[in-house]
N, C-alpha and C positions, 0 to 999 in steps of 0.2 A: 646887282649881279648874283649875290648870295641868295636872294629871295627867288630869282628866276631859276637858279640851279636847284634849290630845294623843291620848288613846285614841279619841275620836270622829273626829279628823282621820285617824288611822291606819285606822279602819274605813271611812271615806269613800274615802280613796285606794285602799285595797285592793279596793273594790267597783267601781272603774271600769276599763273595758277601754281599749284603745288609742284608740278613737273616742269615749270618754266614756260608753259604755253600761255599765250595771251587769252584773257577772259574779260568779260565785261566788268567794269568797276562796280556797277550796281549789284551784279551777281555776287561779287566778292563781299560787298558790304552786307548783303542780306543773308549770307550763309551763317546760320546759327549753329553753334557747336553744343552738343549735349554734354554737360560736365556736372557730375553729381558729387564729386569728392572734394569740392572747394568750399570752405566756410569763409564767411566774411562778417561785416558789421555795417549797420546803416542807421541813418537819422531821417526821420520824417519831418517835412516842413522846413521853412526858412528859419531855423533856430540853431544856436550853438549846441554842440553835443554836451550832454550831462550824463555821465555813467550812472546807471541805476534809475534814470528818469526817462530819457528819450533815446538812448543808445542801445541797440539790440543786435543780437546775432542773427545770421541768416545762412541759407545754403543755396548755392547756385544750382539751378536746373539746366539752364542753357545761357550762352552768351554769344553775341556777335558784335561787330563794331558799331552797330546802330541800336542795339537793345539787349537787355538781359532779363531773365526770369529767375525769381528766387522763391524758396519756401521760407516763410517768416512767421514769427509769433504775433506781431501786431500789424494789421493790414490797414494801409492808408486808403484814401479815396482816389478815384480816377481823377487825374489832373494834378494831384498833389506832388510836390517836389520831393525827391529822394536823393540823398548823398550816401554813396556806398563805397566800401573799400574791400578789395580782395587781393591778397598778397601776390599772386602771380600776375595780376592785371592792373594793379594800382587803384587809384581813386576814380570813380565815375559818378556822374550826376545826371539827372533828367527827371521827367515827369511820368507818373503811373499812367499807362495807356489802357490797361485792362486788368481785371482781377482773376485769379485762379482759385481753385478750391483750397489750396494750402499756401497761397501767397499772391504775388502780383508780377506784372511785366512792366518794365520801365523803358521808355524811349530815351536813349542817351543824347544829351545835348553837348556837342563839342565841335570844334572846327575840323577842317579836312586833314590837317597834319596830325592832330590828336587822334582822329579816326584811323588814319593810316598806322600810327604807332600801336593803337589797340589791336588792330587787325593782325599785326606782326606778332604781338604777344600772345594772342589767342591761338594763332596758327602754330607758333613754337611750342606752346603748352600742349596742344592737341597731339603733336607729333613726338612728344617725349616717349621713349620706349616703355616706361613704367606706368603710363596712364592706364587706369582701370584695373591694375593688377593687385592693388591693395587699397583698403579704405582706412588704414590705421593712421592715427596722429602720433601715437607713441606705442610702446610695447603693451599689448593686451587692451588697447583702447581703440574703439571702432566708431565709425560714423553710421548712423542708421539709414537704411534705404528710404524710410518714411519718417523724416525728422519731426514733423508737426504732430503734437499730441496735446494732452490736457494735464495740467497740474492742479491738484486740489489742496488748498491751503489749510492751515491748522483749524481755521474757523468754518471749514466746509465750503468755502468759495471756490468754484471751478474757474480756471482761466486757460485760454489757449497758450501753448508754450512751444518752444523749439528745443529738441534734444540735440545739443551740439555734438557731443560724443558720449560714449559710455564704456564701462567695463563690467565685470561681474560684481563689483563691490560699490559702484557709484556712477554718477553721470554729471555732466555739465549742462545747465539749462538756462534758457533765456526766455523772459516773459515780461509783461507790462507791470511788474511788481518786483520789489527788492525785499525779500524776507530777511529776518535777522538770523544770525548764526545760532543754531540750536532749535530753530522752528521745525516742527514736524510737518511734512508734506507728503503727498502721494503723486508720483509721476506715472501716468498711465495706470497700471495695476500695482505698482511697487511702492511700498511705504519706505520713507527715508527721512533723514534729518539734514538740514542745511549746515555745511561745515566750513564754507568759504564764500566770500563775495568777490567778484572781479568785475572788470569794466562793462562787459556786455551781459552779465547774468550772475549765476551763482552755481556752486558745486554742492551736490548732495551725496551722502553716504547711505547706502541701503541698510535697512535695519538688519537684514540677513543677506549673505552672499547669494547671488542668483545663478542658476544653471547657465553656463555659457551658450548652450544651444537653444535656450528659451528666452534669454533676457531681452533680445530685440523685440520679440512679439509682446512681452509683458510691458514694455515701455510704450506701446502704442495706446492710443485713446481707447477707453472702454467703449463697447458698441453703442451704448446709450448716449455717449457724448460725441460720436464721430460726426453726425449730421450737424450738430451745433458748432463744432470746430470748423466745418466746411463753410457754413453760411452765417457765422456770427456777423452782425452788422458792423460797419466801420464805426469805431468809437475813438475819439481823441480827447486828451486832456490838455488844456492850455498850460504848458510848462514855462511860458515866458515870465521873466521877472522884470521889475522896473529897470529901465535903461537898456534892455535888450533891443537889438536892431534885427532886421530881417536878413542880414548878411552874416555869413560865416558859418561853416559847418565843422571846423576843427580838423579837417582831413588834409588840408594843403600843407 
């Protein structure tokens, strides 16, 4: 009885539009919402998460109950499994269906009830009155409109990276590398030093404070690296250790 009631409730909820009018379930499922102010984290492949090794930050570009698109520092291959987590929407997982210039699109794998729950969370988030009014995570910290950039390590090695957020004096960065505290790096055009390590990346302090009206542009990839950032071939490092299984992402 409970299962029958739950199923009918799901069908009823998914048949209603924003104004309470009936719409097609497929139309509701396929409606992607453009959301650019939500940061998250993800793991590529069927591996447990390891901060600093295969756990990275990402930025939502859009999300629907059937797929999501993210800007990301490390790009997987089409067909590769992704497990991601976004605070407003919870944990989602699926396979990469196509690549974008700054990230990838994932087709979400879930059952009908999970899909209905995600649809409700997306719709609720979209209709919050404050959505789009501020891109701040904290006072004087902002999320860049174009988060994918390039970081140049102390030895001159360039790598794609994701600028999670920034201020006039520093930034949070995610990349396929975990430098040491004190290492000198360049993010976009800005010289900095690593001051802190966290689960999906690291924080840098700029060598000199940057003008608030210019810093976002200065953090973008230099012109000579932009094409490379957009078309860098997929590269993966096998981070599995003895005894690892193909199950478990650490988000449940």
